[in-house]
C-alpha positions as CSV (number, residue, x, y, z in Angstrom):
1,X,0.3,-0.2,0.2
2,X,2.9,2.2,0.6
3,X,4.5,1.3,-2.3
4,X,1.3,2.4,-4.4
5,X,0.6,5.6,-2.6
6,X,4.8,6.7,-3.0
7,X,4.4,5.9,-6.9
8,X,1.4,7.7,-6.8
9,X,3.1,10.7,-5.5
10,X,5.5,10.6,-7.6
11,X,3.5,10.4,-11.0
12,X,1.9,13.4,-9.8
13,X,4.4,15.2,-9.6
14,X,5.9,14.7,-13.4
15,X,2.6,14.9,-14.6
16,X,1.8,18.5,-13.1
17,X,2.7,21.7,-15.1
18,X,6.4,23.1,-13.9
19,X,6.0,27.0,-13.8
20,X,9.6,27.6,-14.5
21,X,8.9,29.7,-17.8
22,X,7.0,32.7,-17.9
23,X,4.0,33.3,-20.5
24,X,5.2,34.3,-23.2
25,X,3.7,38.0,-24.3
26,X,1.3,38.3,-27.1
27,X,-0.3,40.8,-29.2
28,X,-3.9,41.7,-30.5
29,X,-4.2,38.9,-33.2
30,X,-2.3,36.1,-30.7
31,X,1.1,36.0,-32.0
32,X,4.1,35.6,-29.6
33,X,6.2,39.0,-29.3
34,X,8.8,40.0,-27.1
35,X,7.7,41.5,-24.2
36,X,8.4,45.2,-23.4
37,X,10.1,46.3,-20.3
38,X,7.7,48.6,-18.3
39,X,7.9,52.2,-18.3
40,X,10.0,54.5,-15.9
41,X,7.8,56.5,-14.1
42,X,8.2,60.3,-14.7
43,X,10.0,62.3,-12.1
44,X,7.7,63.8,-9.1
45,X,8.3,67.3,-8.1
46,X,6.8,69.1,-5.4
47,X,6.7,73.1,-5.2
48,X,7.3,75.5,-2.1
49,X,3.7,75.0,-0.8
50,X,3.7,71.1,-1.0
51,X,1.5,70.3,-4.2
52,X,2.6,68.6,-7.1
53,X,3.7,70.5,-9.9
54,X,5.7,69.8,-13.1
55,X,9.8,69.6,-12.5
56,X,10.5,71.9,-15.1
57,X,8.7,74.7,-13.2
58,X,10.9,77.2,-11.0
59,X,11.4,76.6,-7.7
60,X,9.9,73.1,-8.0
61,X,12.0,70.1,-6.0
62,X,12.3,66.8,-7.1
63,X,10.8,64.2,-3.9
64,X,12.7,61.1,-3.6
65,X,10.7,57.6,-4.6
66,X,10.2,55.2,-1.7
């Protein structure tokens, strides 16, 4: 009985799908395409009052990423 259960467990492990490789990226038509890297986030800046502003404005200071 123990041999039967161990053999059953071994075949279950062999037959299961291994999640070793990531899923490929696909386009709208379903074709496999190279995956794109995630976009970098834009720099965030605050003015003297603490409101978010565009970083090219005078007096804007960059805030650290956390």
